[in-house]
C-alpha positions as CSV (number, residue, x, y, z in Angstrom):
1,M,15.6,14.1,-55.2
2,C,11.8,14.0,-53.3
3,R,9.5,16.6,-54.2
4,R,6.6,18.0,-52.5
5,I,3.5,17.6,-54.7
6,R,0.6,19.3,-52.6
7,G,0.9,21.8,-49.6
8,T,1.0,25.1,-48.6
9,R,2.7,26.6,-45.5
10,L,-0.3,26.5,-43.5
11,A,-1.3,23.2,-44.6
12,K,-2.0,20.2,-42.3
13,Q,-1.6,17.7,-44.9
14,R,1.2,17.2,-47.2
15,K,2.4,14.8,-50.1
16,I,5.6,14.2,-50.9
17,D,7.0,12.4,-54.2
18,I,9.6,9.9,-53.2
19,G,10.2,8.8,-56.9
20,D,11.0,5.4,-58.1
21,V,13.4,4.3,-54.7
22,D,12.2,0.4,-53.6
23,Q,9.5,1.2,-51.5
24,R,10.7,-2.0,-49.6
25,L,13.8,-0.6,-48.7
26,L,12.8,2.6,-47.9
27,F,9.9,1.7,-45.5
28,G,11.3,-1.5,-44.2
29,Q,10.6,-5.2,-43.6
30,G,6.4,-4.9,-43.1
31,G,6.7,-1.0,-42.6
32,S,9.0,-1.0,-39.7
33,Y,10.8,1.8,-40.8
34,L,7.7,4.0,-41.1
35,R,6.9,2.5,-37.5
36,L,9.9,3.7,-36.2
37,I,9.5,7.1,-37.6
38,E,5.8,7.5,-36.6
39,D,6.7,6.7,-32.9
40,Q,9.3,9.7,-32.8
41,F,6.9,12.2,-34.9
42,D,3.3,13.5,-34.1
43,A,2.0,12.9,-37.4
44,K,0.4,10.7,-39.3
45,I,2.3,9.1,-42.2
46,V,0.4,7.3,-45.1
47,A,2.2,5.5,-48.2
48,R,0.6,5.8,-51.6
49,G,1.9,4.6,-54.5
50,D,5.2,6.5,-55.0
51,S,4.2,8.9,-53.0
52,V,4.0,9.6,-48.9
53,V,1.1,11.7,-47.4
54,L,1.7,13.2,-44.3
55,R,-0.6,14.9,-41.7
56,G,0.1,17.0,-38.6
57,E,1.4,20.3,-37.6
58,E,3.2,22.2,-39.7
59,K,6.6,21.8,-37.8
60,E,6.2,18.5,-38.0
61,L,5.1,18.1,-41.5
62,N,8.3,20.1,-42.4
63,L,11.0,18.1,-40.2
64,L,9.2,14.8,-41.9
65,E,9.8,16.4,-45.5
66,T,13.1,16.9,-44.6
67,L,13.8,13.3,-42.9
68,F,12.3,11.6,-46.0
69,C,14.6,13.3,-48.6
70,D,17.6,12.7,-46.8
71,L,16.5,8.8,-46.6
72,T,15.7,8.8,-50.6
73,N,19.0,10.2,-51.3
74,Q,20.8,7.7,-48.7
75,L,18.7,4.9,-50.5
76,K,19.7,6.2,-53.8
77,K,23.2,6.3,-53.5
78,N,23.8,3.4,-51.2
79,H,21.1,0.8,-52.6
80,K,20.2,0.1,-49.0
81,L,18.8,1.3,-46.0
82,S,19.5,0.5,-42.3
83,E,17.6,0.5,-39.2
84,R,20.5,2.3,-37.7
85,Y,20.8,5.0,-40.3
86,V,17.0,5.3,-39.9
87,L,17.2,6.0,-36.3
88,Y,20.4,8.3,-37.1
89,A,18.6,10.5,-39.4
90,I,15.5,10.9,-37.5
91,S,17.7,11.9,-34.5
92,M,19.7,14.5,-36.4
93,V,16.5,16.2,-38.1
94,K,14.6,16.6,-34.8
95,Q,17.8,18.1,-33.3
96,D,19.4,20.0,-36.0
97,G,16.7,20.0,-38.8
98,I,18.6,18.7,-41.2
99,G,19.8,15.1,-42.3
100,P,23.2,13.5,-42.1
101,F,23.0,12.5,-46.2
102,N,25.3,15.3,-47.6
103,D,27.8,15.2,-44.4
104,L,28.3,12.0,-44.9
105,Q,29.6,11.9,-48.5
106,V,32.9,10.7,-47.7
107,G,35.2,8.3,-49.3
108,S,36.4,4.7,-47.4
109,I,39.2,4.2,-45.5
110,V,39.7,0.4,-46.4
111,T,37.7,-2.4,-47.1
112,S,36.7,-5.3,-44.7
113,I,38.5,-8.4,-45.9
114,V,35.2,-10.1,-44.0
115,T,32.2,-8.4,-45.3
116,R,33.7,-6.7,-48.2
117,E,32.3,-3.8,-47.4
118,R,33.9,-0.5,-47.4
119,I,34.9,1.0,-44.0
120,K,34.1,4.5,-44.1
121,P,32.7,6.7,-41.0
122,R,28.9,6.2,-40.4
123,T,28.0,9.3,-38.7
124,V,28.5,13.0,-38.7
125,G,30.7,12.6,-35.2
126,Q,32.9,10.0,-37.0
127,K,33.6,12.0,-39.9
128,E,34.9,14.6,-38.0
129,Y,37.1,12.3,-35.9
130,I,38.4,10.9,-39.5
131,K,38.6,14.8,-40.8
132,A,40.7,15.4,-37.2
133,I,43.1,12.2,-38.0
134,E,43.8,13.5,-41.5
135,S,45.0,16.8,-40.3
136,S,46.1,16.4,-37.4
137,D,49.5,14.5,-35.5
138,L,47.7,13.9,-32.3
139,V,43.9,13.3,-32.0
140,F,42.1,12.4,-28.9
141,S,38.7,10.6,-29.1
142,I,36.8,10.5,-26.2
143,G,33.4,8.6,-26.0
144,P,31.1,6.0,-24.8
145,A,31.7,2.1,-25.9
146,V,30.9,1.0,-29.5
147,T,31.1,4.6,-31.1
148,G,33.9,3.3,-33.3
149,K,36.8,5.2,-31.9
150,T,39.2,1.8,-31.8
151,Y,38.1,0.8,-35.0
152,L,38.2,3.5,-36.9
153,A,41.6,4.8,-35.6
154,V,42.9,1.0,-36.5
155,A,41.5,1.5,-40.1
156,M,43.1,4.7,-40.5
157,A,46.2,3.3,-39.6
158,V,46.1,0.3,-41.7
159,A,45.3,2.9,-44.7
160,A,48.6,4.8,-43.7
161,L,50.4,1.9,-43.8
162,K,49.5,0.3,-47.2
163,K,50.0,3.8,-48.6
164,R,53.4,4.0,-47.5
165,M,52.9,6.9,-45.1
166,V,54.3,5.1,-42.4
167,A,56.6,2.4,-41.9
168,R,55.1,1.1,-38.3
169,V,51.8,0.8,-36.7
170,I,51.9,0.5,-32.9
171,L,49.0,-0.4,-31.0
172,V,49.1,0.1,-27.3
173,R,47.1,-0.9,-24.3
174,P,47.0,-0.3,-20.7
175,A,46.6,-3.5,-19.3
176,V,44.8,-2.5,-16.2
177,E,42.6,-4.3,-13.9
178,A,44.0,-2.8,-10.5
179,G,47.4,-1.7,-12.1
180,E,49.2,-3.2,-14.8
181,S,50.4,-6.6,-12.6
182,L,50.7,-9.6,-15.6
183,G,52.8,-11.7,-14.0
184,F,50.2,-13.9,-12.4
185,L,48.8,-14.6,-15.9
186,P,50.3,-18.0,-17.3
187,G,52.6,-18.0,-20.4
188,D,54.8,-15.4,-22.0
189,I,54.7,-12.0,-22.0
190,R,52.6,-12.4,-25.4
191,A,50.1,-14.7,-23.9
192,K,49.8,-12.3,-21.1
193,V,48.9,-9.2,-22.8
194,D,46.5,-11.0,-25.5
195,P,43.6,-10.8,-23.4
196,Y,43.7,-6.9,-22.8
197,L,44.6,-6.2,-26.5
198,R,41.7,-8.8,-28.1
199,P,39.6,-5.6,-29.4
200,V,42.9,-4.3,-31.0
201,Y,43.1,-7.7,-32.8
202,D,39.6,-7.9,-33.7
203,A,39.8,-4.7,-35.6
204,L,43.2,-5.9,-37.1
205,H,41.3,-9.1,-38.6
206,D,38.4,-7.6,-40.3
207,M,41.1,-5.5,-42.5
208,L,43.8,-7.4,-43.1
209,S,44.2,-11.5,-43.3
210,A,45.2,-13.7,-40.2
211,E,48.5,-14.7,-42.7
212,K,49.3,-11.0,-43.4
213,I,49.3,-9.6,-39.6
214,R,51.4,-12.6,-38.6
215,K,54.0,-12.0,-41.1
216,L,54.0,-8.0,-40.5
217,M,53.8,-8.6,-36.8
218,E,57.4,-10.9,-36.9
219,M,58.9,-8.3,-38.8
220,G,58.1,-5.5,-36.2
221,V,55.8,-3.5,-38.9
222,I,52.7,-4.1,-36.5
223,E,53.1,-4.1,-32.9
224,I,50.9,-4.6,-30.3
225,V,52.1,-3.8,-26.6
226,P,51.2,-2.8,-23.0
227,L,51.6,0.6,-22.3
228,S,54.4,-0.4,-20.0
229,F,56.3,-1.7,-22.3
230,M,56.7,1.7,-24.2
231,R,59.0,3.6,-21.5
232,G,62.3,4.6,-23.3
233,R,61.3,4.0,-26.8
234,T,61.2,6.6,-29.6
235,L,58.8,6.0,-32.5
236,N,59.7,7.4,-35.3
237,N,57.7,7.0,-38.8
238,S,54.7,5.3,-36.7
239,F,51.3,5.5,-36.4
240,V,50.5,5.1,-33.0
241,I,47.3,4.2,-31.0
242,L,46.6,4.2,-27.7
243,D,43.6,2.5,-26.6
244,E,41.6,2.4,-23.2
245,A,43.3,5.8,-22.1
246,Q,41.2,6.4,-19.6
247,N,43.1,4.2,-17.8
248,T,46.2,5.7,-17.6
249,T,47.7,7.7,-14.8
250,V,48.4,11.2,-15.6
251,A,52.3,10.0,-15.4
252,Q,51.8,7.3,-17.7
253,M,50.0,9.5,-20.6
254,K,52.9,11.9,-20.2
255,M,54.9,9.2,-20.9
256,F,53.0,7.6,-23.8
257,L,52.6,11.4,-25.4
258,T,56.5,12.0,-25.6
259,R,57.2,8.7,-27.3
260,L,56.5,10.4,-30.8
261,G,59.3,10.7,-33.0
262,E,59.8,12.4,-36.5
263,N,57.0,11.7,-39.1
264,S,54.7,9.7,-36.8
265,Q,51.2,10.7,-35.3
266,A,49.3,9.6,-32.8
267,V,45.8,8.9,-31.8
268,V,44.0,8.5,-27.9
269,T,40.9,6.8,-27.7
270,G,38.9,6.3,-24.1
271,D,35.8,6.4,-22.7
272,V,35.9,8.6,-19.4
273,T,32.9,6.6,-17.8
274,Q,34.3,3.3,-17.6
275,I,37.6,4.1,-15.3
276,D,38.7,1.1,-13.8
277,L,41.5,3.0,-12.0
278,D,41.0,3.0,-8.2
279,D,41.3,6.9,-7.9
280,K,38.8,7.7,-11.3
281,K,39.7,11.6,-10.9
282,A,43.7,10.8,-11.7
283,S,42.7,9.2,-15.3
284,G,45.3,10.7,-17.8
285,L,42.4,11.1,-20.1
286,V,40.6,13.2,-17.7
287,Q,43.2,15.4,-17.0
288,I,44.6,15.6,-20.3
289,R,42.6,18.4,-22.0
290,K,43.3,21.0,-19.3
291,I,46.8,20.1,-19.6
292,L,47.2,20.7,-23.3
293,K,45.0,23.6,-23.2
294,G,46.3,26.0,-25.7
295,V,48.6,23.4,-27.5
296,K,48.4,23.9,-30.8
297,A,48.0,21.1,-33.6
298,I,46.2,19.0,-31.1
299,E,42.6,17.9,-31.6
300,F,40.1,16.4,-29.1
301,V,36.9,14.9,-30.8
302,Y,34.1,13.9,-28.3
303,L,31.7,11.0,-29.7
304,T,28.0,10.6,-28.1
305,E,25.8,7.7,-27.9
306,K,24.1,9.4,-31.3
307,D,28.0,7.6,-33.0
308,V,27.0,4.5,-31.6
309,V,26.9,1.7,-34.8
310,R,25.8,-1.4,-32.9
311,H,22.3,-2.6,-32.1
312,R,20.0,0.7,-31.3
313,L,19.1,-0.9,-27.8
314,V,22.8,-0.1,-27.1
315,Q,22.3,3.8,-27.3
316,A,19.3,3.2,-25.2
317,I,21.5,1.7,-22.7
318,I,24.5,4.2,-22.8
319,K,21.8,6.7,-22.1
320,A,20.2,5.1,-19.2
321,Y,23.8,4.7,-17.5
322,E,24.6,8.4,-18.1
323,R,21.2,9.2,-16.5
324,Y,21.8,6.9,-13.5
325,E,25.5,7.9,-13.1
326,N,25.1,11.5,-13.2
327,R,22.1,11.3,-10.5
328,L,25.0,9.5,-8.2
329,E,27.9,11.4,-9.0
330,P,27.6,15.2,-9.7
331,S,31.4,15.1,-9.9
332,S,31.7,12.0,-12.2
333,P,34.4,11.8,-15.0
334,Q,31.6,12.6,-17.3
335,S,31.4,15.8,-16.0
336,S,34.9,16.2,-16.2
337,E,34.6,16.0,-19.6
338,D,31.7,18.3,-20.1
339,D,33.7,20.9,-18.1
340,A,36.8,20.3,-20.7
341,K,34.5,20.9,-23.2
342,K,33.4,24.2,-21.9
343,E,37.1,25.5,-21.6
């Protein structure tokens, strides 16, 4: 735990003891993390031995003290510190006055067979998403790309299968460019839909070996199918994921949701800013919040650019597009999402 060495409430300088953490990891290569922090706060930061000296206004010093305590706790717990975590911690401290460390102390879902790292939520928003899946039979996850919507849902499905909580995992996507016309593509149905389902395959291959996936698919334990092939089915003892749900119509969404049978749960993911339907307002994901208003045991989780887990530029790109689209379309799907939250 970091400790204030010197300074009063009205002081313009404060000295924080950071203990015996590896300063090369805490401050980043060549001090890169320190520069990131200084760019975001109106204060001067100087590293001196086992402490950090802060100079600035009282409000900024309080926030920086909270931030450094959070970063040192994260480093002591995990023995590493990523740029993504530093940026996320800065964002949370500036917005809420607290860091993410305590809220992110959760167990892993499964282990990646590629990196051998434990797969677990990396942001508070993702943690709420996982908690919703654990507690509800139907969860809608709405947010921009690369916030982990599909990846974490697949991880939860694989974990449920390994624990024998379900007998099947069914991964569904609407194969939409302009409707679900797949006939012009060469090959059998598997070859026709594979390009649309590639992100789902990628997530699976990070958690299961290719041989294991092949065997489970041959046995029907894992199914990856286009949405149009779900009509008329009843899915018992299954973990079902509908990905890219913004490209469903209201009728298709109803058809999918009414497939659920005994001992099954579903996760529906989508990004209402990337609708490929001709009539964007007809998206089943845009309309579903109003349709299911008041229905208990259903949870909606909204992820934001703060939950982006890729390169930090992706977060900035998403925000830039959001500003641009809001100027062009005051009644955009994003506005519909915001209205749904208010309800």
